[in-house]
ZAMARGU-4260 file (C-alpha; in steps of 0.2 Angstrom, whole numbers, plus 5000, padded with zeros to 4 digits):
<rodrens>
0) 5544/5389/5711 | 5552/5405/5711 | 5548/5420/5700 | 5564/5424/5692 | 5567/5406/5685
5) 5549/5405/5679 | 5552/5421/5669 | 5569/5415/5662 | 5560/5399/5656 | 5549/5410/5645
10) 5561/5423/5639 | 5579/5424/5632 | 5584/5438/5644 | 5598/5437/5657 | 5595/5434/5675
15) 5602/5450/5680 | 5591/5461/5668 | 5576/5451/5675 | 5580/5453/5693 | 5584/5472/5691
20) 5568/5475/5681 | 5557/5466/5694 | 5565/5476/5708 | 5561/5493/5698 | 5544/5486/5695
25) 5542/5483/5714 | 5547/5501/5716 | 5533/5507/5706 | 5542/5512/5691 | 5533/5512/5674
30) 5538/5504/5659 | 5542/5520/5649 | 5553/5526/5663 | 5562/5510/5666 | 5566/5508/5647
35) 5571/5527/5645 | 5580/5531/5661 | 5586/5514/5669 | 5595/5506/5655 | 5611/5502/5665
40) 5601/5492/5678 | 5591/5483/5665 | 5605/5479/5653 | 5597/5491/5640 | 5579/5481/5639
45) 5567/5490/5627 | 5549/5493/5632 | 5543/5477/5623 | 5555/5466/5633 | 5551/5475/5650
50) 5532/5472/5645 | 5535/5453/5643 | 5543/5453/5660 | 5527/5462/5667 | 5516/5449/5658
55) 5525/5433/5665 | 5527/5441/5682 | 5507/5444/5682 | 5504/5426/5676 | 5516/5419/5690
60) 5507/5429/5703 | 5490/5423/5697 | 5497/5405/5697 | 5504/5407/5715 | 5488/5414/5721
65) 5478/5399/5713 | 5490/5387/5721 | 5487/5395/5738 | 5467/5394/5736 | 5469/5375/5731
70) 5480/5370/5745 | 5469/5379/5757 | 5454/5370/5750 | 5462/5353/5750 | 5468/5356/5767
75) 5450/5360/5774 | 5445/5343/5768 | 5458/5335/5778 | 5467/5327/5763 | 5483/5337/5761
80) 5499/5328/5764 | 5517/5334/5762 | 5519/5325/5746 | 5503/5332/5738 | 5507/5350/5744
85) 5524/5348/5736 | 5516/5343/5720 | 5504/5358/5720 | 5519/5370/5723 | 5529/5362/5709
90) 5516/5365/5696 | 5523/5377/5683 | 5507/5379/5673 | 5488/5382/5677 | 5482/5367/5667
95) 5493/5355/5676 | 5488/5362/5693 | 5469/5361/5689 | 5472/5343/5683 | 5480/5338/5700
100) 5466/5347/5710 | 5452/5338/5700 | 5449/5324/5711 | 5447/5336/5726 | 5435/5347/5719
105) 5418/5348/5727 | 5408/5345/5713 | 5389/5344/5711 | 5380/5327/5713 | 5388/5315/5700
110) 5384/5297/5695 | 5399/5292/5703 | 5395/5301/5720 | 5379/5292/5719 | 5387/5274/5716
115) 5399/5278/5731 | 5385/5282/5742 | 5377/5265/5737 | 5393/5256/5743 | 5400/5252/5726
120) 5418/5258/5727 | 5425/5242/5733 | 5417/5234/5718 | 5425/5247/5707 | 5442/5244/5715
125) 5441/5225/5712 | 5437/5228/5693 | 5452/5239/5692 | 5464/5226/5699 | 5458/5216/5683
130) 5461/5199/5691 | 5444/5191/5692 | 5434/5181/5679 | 5419/5180/5691 | 5415/5198/5691
135) 5395/5196/5689 | 5396/5185/5704 | 5406/5197/5714 | 5394/5211/5708 | 5379/5201/5716
140) 5386/5203/5733 | 5384/5222/5731 | 5364/5220/5728 | 5354/5230/5741 | 5339/5241/5743
145) 5347/5254/5732 | 5355/5242/5720 | 5342/5229/5715 | 5352/5218/5702 | 5370/5214/5697
150) 5369/5225/5681 | 5365/5240/5692 | 5380/5236/5703 | 5392/5235/5688 | 5385/5251/5680
155) 5388/5260/5696 | 5405/5254/5698 | 5409/5259/5680 | 5403/5277/5684 | 5416/5277/5698
160) 5429/5270/5686 | 5425/5283/5673 | 5427/5297/5686 | 5444/5290/5690 | 5449/5289/5672
165) 5444/5307/5669 | 5455/5312/5684 | 5470/5304/5678 | 5483/5317/5672 | 5492/5305/5660
170) 5475/5301/5651 | 5470/5319/5650 | 5487/5324/5643 | 5487/5310/5631 | 5470/5316/5624
175) 5475/5334/5625 | 5489/5330/5613 | 5478/5322/5601 | 5466/5337/5601 | 5479/5349/5600
180) 5487/5340/5585 | 5473/5332/5575 | 5456/5341/5581 | 5445/5348/5567 | 5433/5363/5569
185) 5417/5360/5559 | 5402/5372/5557 | 5385/5369/5551 | 5372/5382/5547 | 5356/5384/5558
190) 5343/5380/5545 | 5330/5392/5551 | 5343/5406/5550 | 5350/5401/5533 | 5341/5415/5523
195) 5343/5428/5536 | 5350/5444/5528 | 5363/5446/5543 | 5369/5428/5541 | 5375/5431/5523
200) 5392/5438/5529 | 5395/5422/5537 | 5390/5411/5523 | 5407/5404/5520 | 5405/5396/5536
205) 5388/5388/5533 | 5397/5371/5530 | 5415/5372/5536 | 5428/5361/5542 | 5448/5363/5544
210) 5460/5359/5557 | 5459/5369/5572 | 5477/5371/5574 | 5479/5379/5557 | 5463/5390/5559
215) 5470/5408/5558 | 5464/5419/5571 | 5453/5431/5561 | 5443/5416/5554 | 5442/5408/5572
220) 5434/5424/5579 | 5423/5426/5563 | 5416/5408/5567 | 5414/5411/5586 | 5404/5427/5581
225) 5393/5418/5569 | 5389/5406/5582 | 5386/5419/5595 | 5373/5427/5584 | 5365/5410/5581
230) 5368/5407/5562 | 5379/5392/5564 | 5384/5378/5576 | 5402/5375/5580 | 5408/5357/5584
235) 5425/5349/5588 | 5429/5333/5580 | 5443/5320/5582 | 5445/5301/5578 | 5435/5294/5593
240) 5440/5277/5590 | 5458/5281/5590 | 5456/5290/5606 | 5447/5277/5615 | 5460/5264/5608
245) 5474/5274/5616 | 5466/5275/5633 | 5463/5257/5632 | 5481/5253/5629 | 5486/5264/5644
250) 5473/5257/5656 | 5468/5239/5652 | 5481/5226/5657 | 5471/5210/5655 | 5459/5200/5645
255) 5445/5195/5656 | 5428/5200/5662 | 5436/5215/5672 | 5443/5221/5655 | 5426/5221/5647
260) 5419/5232/5661 | 5434/5243/5660 | 5431/5245/5641 | 5414/5251/5644 | 5419/5263/5658
265) 5433/5271/5646 | 5420/5273/5632 | 5408/5282/5645 | 5422/5292/5653 | 5428/5298/5635
270) 5410/5303/5629 | 5403/5310/5645 | 5417/5318/5655 | 5434/5319/5645 | 5429/5324/5627
275) 5417/5337/5632 | 5428/5345/5645 | 5444/5345/5635 | 5436/5350/5619 | 5430/5365/5628
280) 5447/5368/5635 | 5454/5367/5618 | 5441/5380/5611 | 5445/5392/5626 | 5464/5390/5622
285) 5460/5393/5604 | 5450/5408/5608 | 5464/5415/5620 | 5476/5413/5606 | 5465/5421/5593
290) 5462/5435/5605 | 5481/5438/5608 | 5484/5439/5589 | 5469/5451/5586 | 5475/5462/5600
295) 5492/5461/5594 | 5486/5468/5577 | 5475/5481/5585 | 5489/5487/5596 | 5501/5488/5581
300) 5488/5498/5571 | 5484/5509/5586 | 5503/5513/5588 | 5504/5518/5570 | 5488/5529/5571
305) 5493/5538/5587 | 5511/5542/5580 | 5503/5548/5563 | 5511/5563/5555 | 5506/5579/5564
310) 5503/5595/5553 | 5509/5605/5569 | 5503/5621/5576 | 5494/5629/5562 | 5478/5639/5560
315) 5465/5626/5553 | 5448/5626/5546 | 5439/5609/5549 | 5424/5603/5540 | 5412/5589/5546
320) 5404/5585/5530 | 5385/5580/5527 | 5371/5581/5515 | 5354/5585/5523 | 5361/5592/5539
325) 5374/5602/5530 | 5393/5603/5534 | 5399/5610/5550 | 5413/5622/5549 | 5424/5627/5563
330) 5440/5638/5563 | 5454/5634/5576 | 5469/5645/5581 | 5487/5637/5581 | 5484/5630/5599
335) 5468/5621/5592 | 5456/5634/5602 | 5439/5636/5594 | 5437/5654/5587 | 5421/5651/5575
340) 5408/5639/5570 | 5394/5638/5558 | 5385/5627/5545 | 5385/5628/5526 | 5374/5618/5514
345) 5384/5615/5498 | 5376/5598/5494 | 5359/5591/5491 | 5344/5595/5495 | 5349/5614/5497
350) 5363/5614/5484 | 5370/5631/5490 | 5387/5628/5483 | 5391/5646/5479 | 5386/5652/5496
355) 5397/5638/5503 | 5412/5644/5493 | 5410/5662/5497 | 5408/5658/5516 | 5424/5646/5516
360) 5434/5659/5507 | 5429/5673/5520 | 5433/5662/5535 | 5450/5657/5527 | 5454/5677/5526
365) 5447/5682/5542 | 5455/5668/5552 | 5472/5667/5543 | 5469/5649/5539 | 5484/5639/5534
370) 5476/5622/5531 | 5459/5614/5529 | 5454/5597/5536 | 5439/5587/5529 | 5432/5572/5538
375) 5431/5556/5528 | 5413/5552/5532 | 5397/5555/5522 | 5399/5568/5508 | 5418/5569/5510
380) 5423/5567/5492 | 5409/5580/5487 | 5416/5592/5500 | 5434/5590/5495 | 5429/5593/5477
385) 5420/5609/5482 | 5434/5615/5492 | 5447/5612/5478 | 5437/5623/5466 | 5440/5638/5478
390) 5453/5651/5472 | 5461/5656/5489 | 5473/5672/5490 | 5487/5661/5498 | 5491/5643/5496
395) 5481/5631/5507 | 5484/5613/5510 | 5468/5602/5510 | 5469/5586/5520 | 5455/5572/5522
400) 5456/5566/5540 | 5449/5550/5547 | 5433/5552/5557 | 5434/5536/5566 | 5429/5537/5584
405) 5425/5556/5582 | 5406/5553/5586 | 5412/5544/5602 | 5422/5559/5607 | 5409/5572/5603
410) 5396/5564/5615 | 5409/5560/5629 | 5410/5568/5646 | 5428/5575/5640 | 5420/5584/5625
415) 5405/5591/5636 | 5418/5598/5648 | 5429/5606/5634 | 5414/5613/5625 | 5399/5614/5637
420) 5390/5628/5626 | 5391/5618/5609 | 5382/5603/5602 | 5390/5586/5596 | 5391/5592/5577
425) 5403/5607/5583 | 5414/5596/5595 | 5415/5583/5581 | 5422/5596/5568 | 5434/5603/5582
430) 5440/5585/5584 | 5443/5583/5566 | 5454/5599/5564 | 5463/5594/5580 | 5468/5577/5573
435) 5476/5586/5558 | 5487/5596/5570 | 5492/5582/5582 | 5483/5565/5580 | 5491/5559/5597
440) 5485/5573/5607 | 5467/5571/5601 | 5465/5552/5599 | 5470/5550/5617 | 5453/5557/5622
445) 5444/5542/5614 | 5442/5525/5621 | 5456/5516/5610 | 5445/5502/5605 | 5432/5514/5597
450) 5445/5521/5585 | 5442/5507/5573 | 5459/5500/5568 | 5456/5482/5571 | 5445/5467/5569
455) 5433/5459/5582 | 5438/5471/5595 | 5421/5468/5603 | 5424/5449/5602 | 5441/5448/5611
460) 5444/5448/5630 | 5439/5466/5634 | 5451/5466/5649 | 5466/5461/5640 | 5462/5472/5626
465) 5460/5488/5637 | 5477/5483/5646 | 5486/5481/5629 | 5479/5497/5621 | 5482/5507/5637
470) 5500/5502/5636 | 5501/5507/5618 | 5494/5524/5622 | 5506/5526/5637 | 5521/5521/5626
475) 5517/5533/5612 | 5513/5548/5624 | 5529/5546/5632 | 5539/5542/5617 | 5533/5559/5610
480) 5534/5570/5626 | 5520/5581/5632 | 5520/5600/5633 | 5514/5603/5650 | 5507/5620/5647
485) 5496/5615/5633 | 5492/5596/5635 | 5474/5591/5640 | 5470/5582/5655 | 5467/5566/5644
490) 5485/5568/5637 | 5493/5571/5654 | 5485/5556/5661 | 5495/5545/5651 | 5512/5552/5655
495) 5523/5540/5666 | 5519/5541/5684 | 5505/5554/5682 | 5488/5547/5680 | 5471/5555/5678
500) 5469/5563/5696 | 5487/5571/5695 | 5483/5577/5677 | 5468/5586/5683 | 5479/5594/5698
505) 5492/5599/5685 | 5479/5608/5674 | 5470/5616/5689 | 5487/5623/5695 | 5491/5629/5676
510) 5474/5638/5676 | 5478/5646/5693 | 5496/5651/5690 | 5497/5655/5672 | 5508/5640/5667
515) 5524/5632/5671 | 5541/5641/5670 | 5552/5626/5674 | 5551/5608/5678 | 5556/5612/5696
520) 5539/5620/5698 | 5530/5604/5694 | 5534/5599/5712 | 5522/5612/5718 | 5507/5603/5710
525) 5496/5597/5725 | 5498/5579/5729 | 5512/5577/5716 | 5526/5569/5726 | 5544/5564/5723
530) 5540/5547/5715 | 5528/5555/5702 | 5541/5568/5698 | 5554/5555/5695 | 5543/5545/5684
535) 5535/5559/5674 | 5547/5574/5673 | 5558/5568/5659 | 5542/5566/5648 | 5534/5583/5652
540) 5541/5597/5642 | 5542/5616/5647 | 5543/5627/5631 | 5553/5642/5632 | 5556/5639/5651
545) 5570/5645/5663 | 5581/5631/5658 | 5583/5624/5640 | 5585/5607/5647 | 5567/5608/5652
550) 5561/5606/5634 | 5571/5590/5631 | 5570/5572/5636 | 5585/5574/5648 | 5579/5569/5665
555) 5582/5582/5679 | 5593/5570/5688 | 5605/5571/5674 | 5605/5590/5673 | 5622/5590/5685
560) 5631/5579/5671 | 5626/5592/5657 | 5631/5607/5668 | 5648/5599/5671 | 5649/5596/5652
565) 5647/5614/5649 | 5658/5620/5662 | 5672/5608/5656 | 5671/5616/5639 | 5670/5634/5647
570) 5653/5638/5641 | 5636/5642/5648 | 5623/5629/5649 | 5613/5638/5635 | 5628/5637/5623
575) 5630/5618/5624 | 5612/5615/5619 | 5612/5612/5599 | 5630/5616/5598 | 5636/5602/5587
580) 5654/5608/5587 | 5656/5607/5606 | 5645/5591/5607 | 5656/5582/5595 | 5671/5586/5607
585) 5663/5578/5622 | 5672/5562/5628 | 5657/5552/5637 | 5669/5540/5646 | 5674/5555/5657
590) 5656/5556/5664 | 5652/5537/5667 | 5648/5534/5685 | 5642/5519/5695 | 5624/5523/5690
595) 5626/5532/5674 | 5634/5523/5660 | 5636/5525/5641 | 5617/5521/5636 | 5611/5535/5646
600) 5625/5547/5641 | 5622/5543/5623 | 5603/5547/5625 | 5609/5564/5633 | 5620/5568/5619
605) 5607/5564/5606 | 5595/5575/5615 | 5607/5589/5617 | 5609/5589/5598 | 5591/5592/5594
610) 5582/5595/5611 | 5563/5592/5611 | 5563/5585/5593 | 5547/5578/5587 | 5552/5562/5577
615) 5536/5560/5569 | 5534/5563/5550 | 5525/5579/5544 | 5508/5577/5537 | 5507/5575/5518
620) 5493/5581/5506 | 5484/5567/5497 | 5472/5567/5483 | 5460/5552/5478 | 5456/5548/5459
625) 5443/5561/5456 | 5435/5550/5443 | 5430/5537/5455 | 5414/5542/5465 | 5406/5524/5469
630) 5409/5506/5467 | 5401/5505/5449 | 5415/5516/5443 | 5428/5503/5447 | 5436/5493/5433
635) 5448/5478/5433 | 5466/5483/5432 | 5464/5501/5437 | 5478/5509/5446 | 5472/5521/5460
640) 5479/5531/5474 | 5473/5525/5491 | 5477/5526/5510 | 5479/5511/5521 | 5465/5512/5534
645) 5466/5496/5543 | 5478/5482/5544 | 5474/5464/5549 | 5484/5447/5549 | 5476/5442/5532
650) 5480/5458/5523 | 5476/5477/5524 | 5460/5488/5519 | 5463/5502/5508 | 5452/5518/5507
655) 5451/5522/5488 | 5439/5537/5490 | 5422/5528/5490 | 5411/5521/5504 | 5418/5504/5503
660) 5437/5500/5507 | 5446/5488/5496 | 5456/5473/5503 | 5473/5468/5498 | 5475/5451/5503
665) 5492/5446/5511 | 5495/5436/5495 | 5494/5452/5484 | 5505/5462/5494 | 5521/5456/5486
670) 5528/5443/5474 | 5536/5433/5488 | 5529/5425/5504 | 5523/5438/5516 | 5525/5433/5535
675) 5520/5451/5543 | 5508/5463/5533 | 5516/5477/5544 | 5533/5474/5536 | 5525/5479/5519
680) 5513/5493/5524 | 5509/5505/5538 | 5493/5512/5544 | 5489/5529/5534 | 5502/5525/5521
685) 5499/5532/5505 | 5499/5518/5492 | 5494/5514/5473 | 5483/5500/5471 | 5478/5489/5457
690) 5460/5483/5456 | 5459/5464/5454 | 5440/5460/5457 | 5425/5470/5460 | 5409/5461/5468
695) 5395/5475/5467 | 5383/5464/5476 | 5393/5460/5491 | 5401/5477/5490 | 5418/5468/5490
700) 5434/5475/5481 | 5449/5465/5479 | 5465/5475/5477 | 5484/5472/5474 | 5499/5483/5480
705) 5505/5490/5464 | 5523/5485/5461 | 5530/5503/5462 | 5527/5502/5481
</rodrens>
């Protein structure tokens, strides 16, 4: 089996696109670089399409590695024939490969192996021929010191037959098909845990049954978590009688004493070998599928969060609110540098609201604050109300900012290195302020799965989750671009071709030389070679540098084309940038070459029109309903402003300004059928919701998206 045909089998891409993309990947090119700067070679594939090629390339390589290991193992047993090796090589899926290898596995001591040692394999073969009515008499000839009576001989022969049946690919596939189409997943509560307080969130699954093929991913993961925590037991069920009858029709070809023995062997193979193995396989596949769906949702949410609206370079006062320990206040300059910190105590038990108001007012004046960021955790609403009572000399925008993952950052190695002389409360407040200025630049410092924009992130495959989320972060960072003179090591580490070590070298060079004047200077960074420069230069921005193109997404390899465009129109390079009248006159066809075609030239022209443009929306002020302070204040049919703070396959959660978020179930997002929640709402979107139901005991709020949305 070859790589390219394997990928083409699973995608709708052209052979040329796949072949060229694989070649680029083998040249150590990154997905963002290929998607942005090698459009002619890939046929204009986007990051998702290139990512699918990477996914299937990885799967193919894993399959080939497993084939090699299996062929070697069978060869060492002296059982590898040319035909068998060919069958192994032609397997296109891991499942069929493992089925084919099953008879050759060196398993632990089995009943069949014991029977073989007792000399009963010839008897098993006689039974499988299905031609004798004197099978008990024949069995008597196999009585020995180890096998004392005919029934023991027949039982041993049946164990061997059961193993043969278990190893038959056609039988396994038939049962797989029945399981995939008709299996039920059923759950029963563990009686000793039924009244456990922690078990109550899983009480819907105390006695549950549904078709496994129709069980949505979030429910399957919830059921698995309940079992893992010991509250329920999971069982897979199908029509056993039908399964056994299907096997009998496939295997039994006679109606004599042999067929009776085979019937017993089939029942044994099904109950002891086939069903336990294949039902576990089915559960594993269901788990993989649920993981994939959950990771996909998590990745979508993370992308929306990372590309959230930045306020930009503003002087910000950030508040990490609290009651007993007070509210930590920090002042940041336009570059996010910490200028001042202290603690105020406006809430219970101190209740020094007047002192807090005076302090905030004086800090706003002293540091020429342009915006205030308030964390959305404990005491957030109370702090927001306090701040909005203050009469500032100049208009000050007040934002409530998500704290998700801020505590993870404040205790991290990155935070300790950034602020070695400050405690976690100061670091947390700084992070809140910086998130308002630029969510992407700040959130890359936090382990993505700790940001809290998914469900069951601790239950899914952690390796796959990390790989997917890292790819999302890399995509977002490179889509926006990075100011090489201000970016943190964390942010630079996600730039195409750079990585953590080179990011450290870039910052060290920056500290020693006072910043970069041009992209050319990037080549002077220790250990940053030609390949890293090729992959990363287009995503690194130099603001107010020697060359205006250095603050754009135009790759240095294309600078000669832009210089030629300027020369052809009789102007200096600086004059063509952002000059719409000249840019509209350019005939791109004149600049096409064998390697650079219209897709790249169109990208260049777009960049020249608005170089370095941040295409993210700008942050907007939002205010919750000030009359709603806790869940008991909610009433049916109330209309409330809210912010979408999490999206799942079954709906979205909305922050309405109290401790508990409300759920808009997928059925309440629109009057029509909703296939994808993301088509109707996005993370951090400001919405208006209608209260449908309030369960104060279980702290659950059901909402509907108001029709004006």
